[in-house]
C-alpha positions as CSV (number, residue, x, y, z in Angstrom):
1,X,140.7,144.4,176.5
2,X,140.2,141.2,178.2
3,X,140.8,137.6,178.7
4,X,137.8,135.5,178.3
5,X,136.2,133.3,181.0
6,X,135.5,129.7,180.4
7,X,133.7,129.4,177.0
8,X,133.2,133.1,176.6
9,X,134.6,134.8,173.7
10,X,138.0,136.5,174.3
11,X,137.2,140.2,174.0
12,X,139.1,143.3,173.9
13,X,141.3,144.4,176.9
14,X,143.9,146.2,176.7
15,X,147.6,144.2,176.5
16,X,152.6,141.8,174.4
17,X,154.2,138.5,174.2
18,X,152.7,135.3,173.2
19,X,154.8,132.7,175.0
20,X,154.8,129.3,175.6
21,X,157.0,126.3,176.4
22,X,157.7,127.3,179.8
23,X,160.4,126.4,182.2
24,X,161.3,127.4,185.6
25,X,163.7,130.3,184.9
26,X,165.5,132.2,187.8
27,X,164.4,135.5,188.8
28,X,167.2,135.6,191.3
29,X,169.7,133.4,192.9
30,X,167.4,131.5,195.2
31,X,165.0,128.9,193.8
32,X,162.2,130.3,196.0
33,X,162.2,133.5,194.1
34,X,161.8,132.1,190.7
35,X,159.0,132.6,188.3
36,X,157.8,130.8,185.3
37,X,159.4,132.3,182.3
38,X,156.6,131.1,179.9
39,X,153.2,130.2,181.2
40,X,150.4,130.8,178.6
41,X,146.7,130.7,179.6
42,X,144.5,127.6,179.4
43,X,140.8,128.1,179.5
44,X,140.0,125.2,182.0
45,X,136.3,124.6,181.1
46,X,135.6,125.4,177.3
47,X,136.0,121.7,176.1
48,X,139.4,122.3,174.7
49,X,141.5,121.2,177.7
50,X,143.0,118.2,175.8
51,X,145.2,120.9,174.0
52,X,147.0,121.4,177.3
53,X,148.0,117.6,177.5
54,X,149.2,117.7,173.9
55,X,151.3,120.9,174.5
56,X,152.8,119.3,177.7
57,X,153.6,115.9,176.1
58,X,154.5,116.8,172.6
59,X,155.6,120.5,172.6
60,X,157.7,120.7,175.8
61,X,155.4,123.0,177.6
62,X,156.6,123.2,181.2
63,X,154.2,125.8,182.8
64,X,150.8,127.2,182.2
65,X,148.3,129.6,183.7
66,X,145.0,127.9,184.7
67,X,142.0,130.2,184.2
68,X,139.8,131.2,186.0
69,X,138.9,130.9,189.6
70,X,136.1,133.3,190.3
71,X,135.1,135.0,193.6
72,X,131.4,134.4,194.5
73,X,130.8,136.4,197.6
74,X,133.4,135.1,200.0
75,X,133.5,131.6,198.3
76,X,135.4,130.6,195.1
77,X,134.4,128.5,192.1
78,X,136.0,127.6,188.7
79,X,134.4,129.2,185.7
80,X,132.2,126.0,185.2
81,X,130.6,126.9,188.5
82,X,132.2,124.0,190.4
83,X,134.0,124.7,193.6
84,X,137.9,124.9,193.8
85,X,139.5,121.7,195.1
86,X,136.4,119.6,194.2
87,X,136.0,120.1,190.5
88,X,135.4,117.0,188.7
89,X,136.6,118.4,185.3
90,X,139.3,120.9,186.2
91,X,141.1,119.2,189.0
92,X,141.9,115.9,187.1
93,X,143.3,118.0,184.2
94,X,145.6,120.0,186.5
95,X,146.7,116.7,188.2
96,X,147.4,115.1,184.8
97,X,149.5,117.9,183.5
98,X,151.4,118.0,187.0
99,X,152.2,114.3,186.5
100,X,153.6,114.8,183.0
101,X,156.0,117.6,184.5
102,X,154.1,120.8,184.0
103,X,153.9,123.4,186.7
104,X,150.7,125.6,187.1
105,X,149.9,129.2,187.9
106,X,146.3,129.5,189.2
107,X,144.6,132.6,187.8
108,X,141.6,134.3,189.5
109,X,139.3,136.8,187.7
110,X,139.1,137.4,184.0
111,X,136.8,139.4,181.7
112,X,133.6,137.7,183.1
113,X,134.5,137.5,186.9
114,X,136.6,138.9,189.6
115,X,139.1,137.6,192.2
116,X,138.0,137.0,195.6
117,X,139.2,140.4,197.1
118,X,136.7,142.1,194.6
119,X,133.7,140.0,195.8
120,X,134.5,139.6,199.6
121,X,135.1,142.4,202.0
122,X,136.3,140.3,204.9
123,X,140.0,140.2,205.0
124,X,140.4,137.0,207.0
125,X,138.1,135.2,204.4
126,X,140.1,136.5,201.4
127,X,143.4,135.4,203.0
128,X,141.7,131.9,203.8
129,X,140.4,131.7,200.3
130,X,143.6,132.3,198.6
131,X,145.4,129.9,200.9
132,X,142.9,127.2,200.0
133,X,144.0,127.6,196.2
134,X,147.7,127.2,197.4
135,X,146.8,124.1,199.5
136,X,144.4,122.5,197.1
137,X,146.7,122.7,194.1
138,X,150.2,122.8,195.6
139,X,151.1,126.0,193.9
140,X,153.5,128.7,194.6
141,X,152.4,131.1,191.7
142,X,149.0,133.0,191.8
143,X,147.7,135.3,189.1
144,X,145.0,137.8,189.5
145,X,143.3,139.1,186.2
146,X,141.6,142.3,186.9
147,X,139.5,144.0,184.1
148,X,136.7,146.2,183.4
149,X,135.2,148.3,186.2
150,X,137.1,146.2,188.7
151,X,140.3,147.9,187.7
152,X,139.1,151.1,189.4
153,X,137.9,149.5,192.7
154,X,140.6,150.9,195.1
155,X,139.2,149.3,198.1
156,X,139.3,145.8,196.6
157,X,142.9,146.5,195.3
158,X,143.9,147.4,199.1
159,X,142.3,144.2,200.3
160,X,144.2,142.2,197.5
161,X,147.6,143.6,198.4
162,X,147.0,143.0,202.3
163,X,146.0,139.4,201.4
164,X,149.4,139.1,199.3
165,X,151.4,140.5,202.2
166,X,149.8,138.2,204.6
167,X,150.2,135.1,202.5
168,X,153.8,135.9,201.6
169,X,154.5,135.9,205.3
170,X,153.1,132.4,205.8
171,X,154.2,131.0,202.4
172,X,157.9,131.3,201.7
173,X,158.4,131.5,198.0
174,X,155.0,132.6,197.1
175,X,155.0,134.7,193.9
176,X,152.0,136.6,192.4
177,X,151.2,138.4,189.2
178,X,148.6,141.2,188.6
179,X,147.2,141.0,185.1
180,X,146.0,144.3,183.8
181,X,144.6,146.0,180.6
182,X,147.3,148.2,178.8
183,X,147.3,150.5,175.7
184,X,150.4,150.8,173.6
185,X,151.1,154.0,175.7
186,X,151.0,151.8,179.0
187,X,148.7,151.2,181.8
188,X,145.6,153.3,182.5
189,X,145.5,155.5,185.6
190,X,143.5,152.9,187.4
191,X,146.2,150.2,186.5
192,X,148.8,152.6,188.0
193,X,146.8,152.9,191.0
194,X,146.9,149.1,191.6
195,X,150.6,149.3,191.5
196,X,150.4,152.0,194.2
197,X,148.2,149.9,196.3
198,X,151.0,147.4,196.6
199,X,153.5,150.0,197.5
200,X,151.2,151.5,200.1
201,X,150.9,148.0,201.5
202,X,154.6,147.6,201.7
203,X,154.9,144.8,199.0
204,X,156.2,144.5,195.6
205,X,154.3,142.8,192.8
206,X,156.4,139.9,191.4
207,X,155.0,140.2,187.8
208,X,152.9,143.0,186.4
209,X,151.5,141.2,183.5
210,X,150.1,143.3,180.6
211,X,147.3,142.3,178.3
212,X,148.9,143.4,175.0
213,X,145.7,143.0,172.8
214,X,142.6,144.8,171.5
215,X,144.0,148.4,171.3
216,X,141.1,149.4,168.9
217,X,143.6,151.4,167.0
218,X,142.7,150.0,163.7
219,X,143.0,146.5,162.0
220,X,146.3,147.5,160.6
221,X,148.0,147.8,164.0
222,X,151.5,146.1,164.1
223,X,150.7,144.0,167.1
224,X,154.2,142.8,167.9
225,X,155.7,146.3,167.9
226,X,152.6,147.5,169.8
227,X,153.4,145.0,172.6
228,X,156.9,146.2,172.7
229,X,155.7,149.8,173.0
230,X,153.4,148.8,175.8
231,X,156.0,146.9,177.8
232,X,158.5,149.9,177.6
233,X,155.8,152.4,178.7
234,X,154.6,150.0,181.5
235,X,158.1,149.7,182.9
236,X,158.4,153.4,183.0
237,X,155.3,153.7,184.9
238,X,156.3,150.8,187.3
239,X,159.5,152.5,188.1
240,X,157.7,155.8,188.7
241,X,156.0,154.0,191.7
242,X,159.0,151.9,192.7
243,X,162.4,152.4,191.1
244,X,163.5,148.9,192.0
245,X,161.2,147.3,189.3
246,X,162.9,146.0,186.3
247,X,161.8,144.0,183.2
248,X,162.2,140.9,185.4
249,X,159.0,142.1,187.0
250,X,157.1,142.6,183.7
251,X,154.8,140.0,182.0
252,X,153.6,140.2,178.4
253,X,150.4,138.5,177.3
254,X,149.0,139.0,173.8
255,X,146.0,137.4,172.2
256,X,147.2,135.2,169.5
257,X,145.6,135.2,166.1
258,X,142.7,137.4,165.4
259,X,141.9,139.9,168.3
260,X,138.3,141.1,169.0
261,X,139.0,144.5,167.5
262,X,139.9,142.9,164.1
263,X,143.7,143.2,164.4
264,X,145.8,140.1,164.3
265,X,148.7,138.8,166.2
266,X,150.8,136.7,163.9
267,X,153.7,134.4,164.4
268,X,156.0,137.0,163.2
269,X,154.6,139.2,165.9
270,X,155.6,136.4,168.4
271,X,159.1,136.6,167.3
272,X,159.2,140.3,167.7
273,X,158.0,140.1,171.3
274,X,160.3,137.0,172.0
275,X,163.4,138.8,170.8
276,X,162.4,142.0,172.8
277,X,161.9,139.7,176.0
278,X,165.2,138.0,175.5
279,X,167.1,141.2,175.1
280,X,165.6,142.7,178.1
281,X,165.2,139.8,180.6
282,X,161.4,140.0,180.6
283,X,160.0,138.0,183.6
284,X,157.1,136.2,181.9
285,X,155.7,135.6,178.4
286,X,152.1,134.3,178.1
287,X,149.2,134.4,175.7
288,X,145.5,133.8,175.5
289,X,145.3,131.0,175.0
290,X,146.7,127.4,174.5
291,X,143.2,126.4,173.6
292,X,143.2,128.9,170.7
293,X,146.6,127.8,169.4
294,X,145.1,125.9,166.4
295,X,143.5,126.8,163.1
296,X,139.6,126.9,162.8
297,X,138.0,123.9,161.2
298,X,134.4,125.0,160.1
299,X,132.7,128.2,160.9
300,X,134.6,131.4,161.8
301,X,133.9,133.4,165.1
302,X,135.4,130.6,167.1
303,X,137.6,132.8,169.1
304,X,137.6,130.8,172.4
305,X,138.7,127.6,170.6
306,X,140.9,128.8,167.6
307,X,143.1,131.6,166.3
308,X,141.1,132.3,163.1
309,X,144.4,132.5,161.1
310,X,146.3,129.9,159.0
311,X,148.7,128.2,161.4
312,X,149.9,124.8,162.5
313,X,148.4,123.4,165.8
314,X,150.3,124.7,168.7
315,X,152.6,126.9,166.5
316,X,152.6,129.8,169.0
317,X,153.5,127.3,171.7
318,X,156.4,126.2,169.5
319,X,157.5,129.8,168.7
320,X,158.3,130.6,172.4
321,X,160.3,127.4,173.2
322,X,163.6,129.2,172.7
323,X,162.7,131.7,175.4
324,X,163.0,128.9,178.0
325,X,166.8,129.1,177.7
326,X,167.4,132.7,176.9
327,X,165.1,134.9,179.1
328,X,162.7,134.9,182.0
329,X,162.9,136.5,185.3
330,X,166.5,137.3,185.8
331,X,166.4,140.7,184.4
332,X,169.5,139.6,182.3
333,X,173.1,140.3,183.0
334,X,173.5,142.8,180.1
335,X,173.2,146.4,180.9
336,X,170.2,148.1,179.3
337,X,168.1,151.3,179.5
338,X,164.8,153.0,178.6
339,X,164.3,156.2,176.9
340,X,161.2,158.6,177.0
341,X,160.5,162.2,175.8
342,X,158.0,164.5,177.7
343,X,156.1,166.2,176.5
344,X,155.8,163.9,173.6
345,X,154.5,166.6,171.2
346,X,154.5,170.3,170.6
347,X,152.9,172.8,168.3
348,X,155.3,175.5,166.9
349,X,154.6,178.4,164.6
350,X,157.0,179.0,161.8
351,X,160.1,180.7,163.0
352,X,159.6,179.5,166.6
353,X,161.1,176.7,168.8
354,X,160.1,174.2,171.4
355,X,161.8,172.2,174.1
356,X,161.4,168.8,175.7
357,X,163.1,166.5,178.3
358,X,164.6,163.3,177.2
359,X,164.8,161.1,180.1
360,X,166.5,157.6,180.6
361,X,166.4,155.0,183.3
362,X,168.6,151.9,183.9
363,X,166.5,148.8,183.3
364,X,169.3,146.0,183.8
365,X,172.8,146.0,184.6
366,X,174.8,149.0,185.2
367,X,174.5,152.6,184.1
368,X,176.3,153.4,180.7
369,X,177.2,156.2,178.4
370,X,174.2,157.0,175.9
371,X,174.6,159.3,172.9
372,X,171.4,161.1,171.7
373,X,170.4,161.7,168.1
374,X,167.4,162.7,166.1
375,X,166.0,161.6,162.7
376,X,162.9,162.5,160.6
377,X,163.0,166.2,161.0
378,X,161.9,168.1,157.8
379,X,164.2,170.5,156.1
380,X,164.3,173.8,158.0
381,X,163.9,172.1,161.4
382,X,167.0,171.6,163.6
383,X,167.0,169.4,166.6
384,X,169.6,169.6,169.2
385,X,170.4,168.1,172.8
386,X,172.0,169.5,175.8
387,X,173.9,167.5,176.7
388,X,174.4,165.4,173.7
389,X,175.5,162.4,175.6
390,X,174.1,161.3,179.0
391,X,174.7,158.5,181.4
392,X,171.6,156.1,181.6
393,X,169.5,157.3,184.4
394,X,170.2,161.0,183.4
395,X,168.2,163.4,181.3
396,X,168.8,165.9,178.5
397,X,166.9,168.9,177.0
398,X,165.8,168.5,173.4
399,X,165.4,171.8,171.4
400,X,163.4,172.0,168.1
401,X,164.0,175.1,166.1
402,X,161.6,175.8,163.2
403,X,162.8,177.9,160.3
404,X,160.3,180.5,158.8
405,X,159.8,178.6,155.6
406,X,159.1,175.2,157.0
407,X,155.7,174.0,155.5
408,X,152.9,173.7,158.0
409,X,152.3,170.1,159.0
410,X,152.9,167.3,161.6
411,X,156.3,165.7,161.6
412,X,157.2,162.5,163.8
413,X,160.8,162.8,164.9
414,X,162.5,159.9,166.2
415,X,164.8,160.3,169.1
416,X,167.4,157.6,169.5
417,X,169.8,156.8,172.4
418,X,172.7,154.6,171.7
419,X,174.7,153.1,174.3
420,X,178.5,152.7,174.3
421,X,178.0,148.9,174.3
422,X,175.9,149.1,171.2
423,X,172.3,148.8,172.4
424,X,169.7,151.4,171.4
425,X,166.2,152.6,172.2
426,X,164.1,155.1,170.6
427,X,161.0,157.4,171.3
428,X,158.9,159.6,169.2
429,X,158.5,163.4,169.5
430,X,155.7,164.8,167.3
431,X,156.3,168.3,166.1
432,X,153.4,170.2,164.7
433,X,154.4,173.2,162.6
434,X,151.6,176.0,162.2
435,X,151.0,178.9,160.1
436,X,148.3,181.3,159.3
437,X,147.9,180.1,155.8
438,X,146.2,176.7,156.8
439,X,144.2,175.0,154.3
440,X,144.2,171.4,153.6
441,X,141.4,170.6,151.2
442,X,139.5,167.2,151.0
443,X,136.3,166.4,152.7
444,X,135.0,166.9,156.2
445,X,132.8,165.2,158.9
446,X,129.1,165.2,158.3
447,X,126.7,165.6,161.3
448,X,129.7,166.3,163.5
449,X,127.5,167.8,166.2
450,X,124.7,165.3,165.9
451,X,122.1,168.0,165.6
452,X,120.2,165.9,163.1
453,X,118.9,164.0,166.0
454,X,120.3,160.6,164.6
455,X,123.8,159.2,164.3
456,X,123.7,159.0,160.5
457,X,126.2,158.7,158.7
458,X,128.0,157.6,161.7
459,X,127.6,153.8,162.2
460,X,127.3,152.7,165.8
461,X,127.5,149.4,167.7
462,X,124.8,148.1,170.1
463,X,122.6,150.7,171.9
464,X,124.7,153.7,171.1
465,X,122.5,156.7,169.9
466,X,121.9,160.3,169.9
467,X,120.6,162.0,173.0
468,X,119.3,165.3,174.0
469,X,121.3,165.5,177.4
470,X,124.0,165.8,178.3
471,X,125.3,168.0,175.3
472,X,128.3,170.2,174.8
473,X,126.6,172.6,172.6
474,X,123.4,172.5,170.6
475,X,120.4,170.3,171.2
476,X,122.1,166.8,170.8
477,X,125.1,164.8,171.5
478,X,126.2,161.2,170.9
479,X,125.9,158.5,173.5
480,X,128.2,155.6,173.0
481,X,127.1,152.7,175.1
482,X,129.6,149.7,175.9
483,X,128.2,146.2,177.1
484,X,129.5,144.2,179.9
485,X,131.7,142.4,177.5
486,X,132.0,144.6,174.3
487,X,133.4,147.9,173.4
488,X,130.8,150.5,172.3
489,X,131.9,152.5,169.2
490,X,130.7,154.9,166.4
491,X,132.6,155.5,163.2
492,X,132.4,157.7,160.1
493,X,134.6,157.3,157.1
494,X,135.8,160.5,155.4
495,X,138.0,161.2,152.5
496,X,140.5,164.0,153.0
497,X,143.5,165.3,150.9
498,X,146.2,162.6,150.5
499,X,149.5,162.8,152.4
500,X,148.4,165.9,154.5
501,X,148.5,166.5,158.1
502,X,145.1,167.1,160.0
503,X,143.9,167.7,163.5
504,X,140.9,165.9,164.7
505,X,139.1,167.5,167.7
506,X,136.1,166.3,169.7
507,X,134.3,167.0,173.0
508,X,133.8,163.9,175.3
509,X,132.9,163.0,178.9
510,X,132.7,159.6,180.6
511,X,135.1,156.7,181.6
512,X,137.9,155.9,179.1
513,X,136.6,157.9,176.3
514,X,138.5,157.5,173.0
515,X,138.7,159.4,169.8
516,X,140.9,158.6,167.0
517,X,141.3,157.7,163.3
518,X,142.1,154.2,161.6
519,X,142.4,153.0,158.1
520,X,144.5,155.4,156.1
521,X,146.0,156.8,159.3
522,X,146.3,155.5,162.8
523,X,146.2,157.8,165.8
524,X,144.2,158.2,169.0
525,X,143.9,159.7,172.4
526,X,141.5,159.4,175.5
527,X,140.5,160.9,178.7
528,X,138.6,159.7,181.9
529,X,136.5,162.8,183.0
530,X,133.0,163.2,184.2
531,X,132.7,166.7,182.7
532,X,133.1,167.7,179.0
533,X,136.7,168.1,177.9
534,X,138.2,168.4,174.5
535,X,140.6,165.8,172.9
536,X,142.9,166.5,170.0
537,X,144.5,164.0,167.7
538,X,147.1,164.8,165.0
539,X,147.4,162.5,161.9
540,X,148.7,162.5,158.5
541,X,146.7,160.9,155.6
542,X,148.1,158.2,153.2
543,X,148.0,158.1,149.5
544,X,144.1,157.6,149.4
545,X,143.2,160.3,151.9
546,X,140.5,158.1,153.4
547,X,140.3,157.6,157.2
548,X,137.8,156.4,159.6
549,X,137.0,158.8,162.5
550,X,135.9,156.9,165.6
551,X,134.8,157.3,169.3
552,X,134.5,154.6,171.7
553,X,134.4,153.5,175.2
554,X,135.5,150.4,177.1
555,X,133.4,147.3,177.8
556,X,132.2,147.2,181.4
557,X,132.2,150.8,181.8
558,X,129.4,153.3,181.7
559,X,128.3,155.6,178.7
560,X,130.6,157.8,176.9
561,X,129.2,161.0,175.5
562,X,130.7,162.8,172.5
563,X,129.8,166.1,170.7
564,X,131.2,168.8,168.3
565,X,133.8,166.9,166.2
566,X,136.0,168.8,163.7
567,X,138.8,167.8,161.3
568,X,141.0,170.8,160.3
């Protein structure tokens, strides 16, 4: 997933709220510790900068994120290739918005570039470069959008955090955000390592801003709820690194309208995200981008300059105006908690049982009593908790007991925690019941081991093809080749038995290798290994039985290899 650089199409990256109409909202009692509660991105060099002026003067936008400053060796330029502090296009736009009352966050990096710490290895030059942004534009908020292969550069991340530590010491009140790819299940391992880099340096990231977009989980993905799921999962990861993180340290940034993977973030999704943010005191809402907050006039495929959906101009900006007064940065005064289940799934034979740990954490306010319950278990399956009530921050053991006559299949069970004050949160526990009978009927994958020497009937993007090495078994395997700005993917549509549970397996190797199904069912998993490893995805077909099986790798990464798929 990613945010586009000036004029480039906004492509996939991994990431929740579409917010605009910003105001300075307190993240603490002191003015110097505040962050902008709503600060959508503005592409500062794609010819649509006039949208910013309209948003500020006519739609109450009080803060925005100017994108992108790019590292070029140990120098910095705007995306239109002009130097910072001397850009005859961007600098006047920023000055004009400032004169109209809007504050600015300056963002470095993006999908097609990198922040200075990633292009320069001299710490003093990095510090001086970021200080120049602060001085040239009079800002107290910096954003660093790190995507693609850059997320895995641990040396650059260490330089970045040292620069932030240095600059915070010399610039009282400086705040910074790290904008990172995300899945509905949270940050990638490389994203978590960026959090750890800050911890190792002895600083705390003010806003971990997730790009809630382009999950490649099917065009029917509910993007509002996907953003909420990503936010919950990310906070749990943040707290595993530093327990003092709260929702006040989280930012949510969706891509409004049509996403690059074909999914759509609607105005209803915006409301879902804003409601969640207000309930939990999320630190920042943003979206990509103000330039796109308008319908298309003319041909489609205008992703940098319109949403490709039916909407009023600046409708998403208007949708987030209420958040200016209800949320942002403070973490809220209402007590709240998060809930998770680990492991999140189990396979149990008829007559057997399985256990999992239900964990909670205080996300705002004080600890409170939380009662646990489960729903969705089929007849013959009992779910119990020990203890049945916990104090937020505590845990309980879930036991699922399967009767001998329970039909084989996969069953999603919803675990819900309800606080004494009335708030509730849920997590999903997937129970797969097995038996020796098996059998599901329906079709199966064709050319699942690619031994024909060509992908057909798989359909592939770009340069993806069948190769003779490396292979898992046999003589051939599939090579999925992403580009620098696009995801590589191969798909095969198959008709199975309707309303039946199946298991998809496949062997993969390579960075961020995904397999999954979309269409009549939505499920996926991934790995990041240099050697062959088997992935397993459980799913249940819908009324048609038709699903699309896919394998893909992220943009900006090297090839993914896949072999020996099966649906059973």
